[in-house]
N, C-alpha and C positions, 0 to 999 in steps of 0.2 A: 414544547420542545422544538428547537430550531436546528436544522441540519443544513450546512452550507456545502454546496458542490462548486469547487473551484474550476473555472475555465472549461465547462462542458463542451464548448464548440471546438476546443483543441485537444483536450485530454480525454480522448474517447477511443483510442486504438484498442484492438484485440477484444472488442466487446465489453470493455471496462465500464461503459455506461450502464450496463445491467447490474453493476454493483449497487449504485444508488437507486436505480429503478426498482430493484428487488427490496431494498430497504424501505422504499416508499410503500410497497405493497404490505410489508410487515408492520409499518408504522403509519397507518392511514391518518392518524390525528396529528402527526408531526408537521411542522411548517418547513418546507424545502425552499432554500434560497439558492439561485443559480447566478454565480458571479462570473461575468465575462472578463476577458483580458482588458485591462485598463480601468475596470470599475473598482471602486473602493470596497474591499471585502467587508462582509457583515460582521466578521469577528473583530474588526479594527476598533469599533467603539460600541459593540453590542454584545449581548449574551447569546453565545452559540454553544450547543452541546456536542456537536460532532462536525468536523471538517474533513471533506473527502476530496481527493484528486487522483486521477487515473493516468493511464499510459499516454504518452505524447511523443511527437517528433523531437529531435534534438534542438531544432530552432525554436520550437514552442517551449522547451525547457528553459532556454535562455531568456525568452520573453517572460515566462512565469517568474524566474528569479528576479528580473528587473522590476516587475510590477509588485512583487512581494517584499522586496528589500526594504522599502520604507517602513514596513510593519514587522521587521525582524525582532525588535525588542518585545513587541506585543505577542508575537508567536512564542518566543521563549518564555514569556510570562504565562501564557495559556498552557504550554506543555508542562511547566513547573507546577501549575495549579491542578493538573489532572484532566484538562479538557481532552476529549477523545479526538484523535487525528487518525485517519486511515489513508495511507499512501500505497498504491499498488503499481506494479511494473516499475518504470523508471521515474515515477513521480517523486519517490523518496530522495533521489539524487539532488533535487532542488534544495534540500535541507542539509546537504553534506558540506564539507569544508570547501571543496572546489571540484571542478570537472576538468580533466586533462585531455586535450586533443592529441591526435597522432603527431602533430608537428611540434609538440611541447608547449603550445599556448594553453592558457587555462581560463576558465570562467569561474569567478568566485561565487560560491554558494551562500546560503543563508547561515551556515555554520551553527546549526542546531545540534549536530553531532560531528565527531572528528574524522570520520571516514572520508575518503575521496574516491571519485569515480574516474575510470580511464575508458576512453572511447576507442573502439577499433571498428571503423565503419565498413571495412572490407571483409569482416568475419562476424557473422551472427552466431551467437551461442544459443543452441536449442536443447532443451532437456525436459524430462518428466521429473517431478519432485514429489517426494514423500517426506514429511517432517513432523515433528511433535512440538506442540505448544500447550502448556498447562494440562498435560495429560491427555490431550486430544490429538488425533492424527489429522494432519492437513495435507491435502493433495492439490496438484496443479501442474502448471507448465511454465517454462521460461523461453523467451525469445528476445534476446537482448544484444545490442551492439556495445554495451558498456557494462562494466562490473565494478563493484566496490572493493576498496583495499584499505587495510589498517586493522586495528584490533577492536573487534566488537564483542569480545568474550564476556565483558561485563554487562552488555546491553543487547545481546542477540535476541531477535524475535522468536526464533525456533531452532531446533536441532535437526539436521537433515540425516535421514537414514538411507535415502536413495536419491541420487541426483547431486546437484552442487549447491553450495551456500552462496555467500556474497561474491565469491569468485571460484574458479575451478579447483583451487587448492583448499578451500574452506568447507566445513560441514556445519557452519553456523549461518543461518539464513536471516537476513533483514536486521532491523533495528527496533528495539522497544525502549522507550524512555517514559516512565509512568504510563499514561494511556495514549502515548504516541506510538503508532504501529506503522512500520514500513516494510513491505515485502516486494521482492522482484517478481513474484509469481503473477503471471498475466491472467486475464479474466475469462469469464467473470469469477473472480476469486470467491466472492461471497456465495454465489449460487452453487459453487462446487463444495463449499465448506459450511453447511448449515449449522453445525455446532458452534462455529466461531461467530456466526450471526447472532445466535442466542447469547453468547458471551458478551458481544458488543451491546446487546439490548439490556443486559443486566448492568453494564457500566453506565447506561443511560437512565438507570433507575427503575427498570421494569422487573418486577419480582418474579413473575412466572411467564417468561416470554413464550409466545406462540408464533410459529412461522406460517406464512402464507404458503399454501400447497405443500404442507409439511411432509405428508406421506410420500408424495412424488419426489420431492427434493431429497429426502433421506434415502429413498430407494436408489436414486441415481448416484448419490454419494457412496453408498455401500458397494454398489457394483463397480464404480470407478476405483475405490479403495482396493477391492479384491483384485482387480486387474493389475494395478500398480504393485501390489504386494507379490503377485505371481511373477511379475517382471523382476522385482528385487530379489526373489528367491532363486533365480536362475544363476 
């Protein structure tokens, strides 16, 4: 099994590096490939089971788009075929139609999905999030200078019960296309949501997934979930 981490030197804000570090703990036999900005991605001409990218600055977003653009058709093919992609925080915006700046200029995205992002660098949106995906409750936080706009009703990742979705007026969080998952929740998303880690592991062909430090991780999840549900009930 090969797992590719895109641009770990740049896409590592908010502790998102612990998403793939924890995956490595849970999948000790998997091969992890770390692709730097400017390098040819392993998925370009090889067999990769999961591609991950995390939070980054806006300038790093633009560099990521530029470096991935030559592989846009390959990415679309992999998404169509069911290869697992996990994009956390603002990494998913790389794959949207475009990113709009405050002055009206725009950066063209990879156009894997039709939503577009709008930046507002003078106002950071922060929130706690509780949402549901495939019958499981997901928890986390948002800290973002940009939000997504458009209709994701047919391919939302999760439904929000507390907090905001792709923007302040939406209760639909993120994007899911086959096994491509994008969420604006910042990290470490996987450490906070152990049931989703198990879900990913089943997509990778593991029949009875076992988590590293499972009792500790699950206990922390249950306590965080209870705290957020109390906030939601007020």
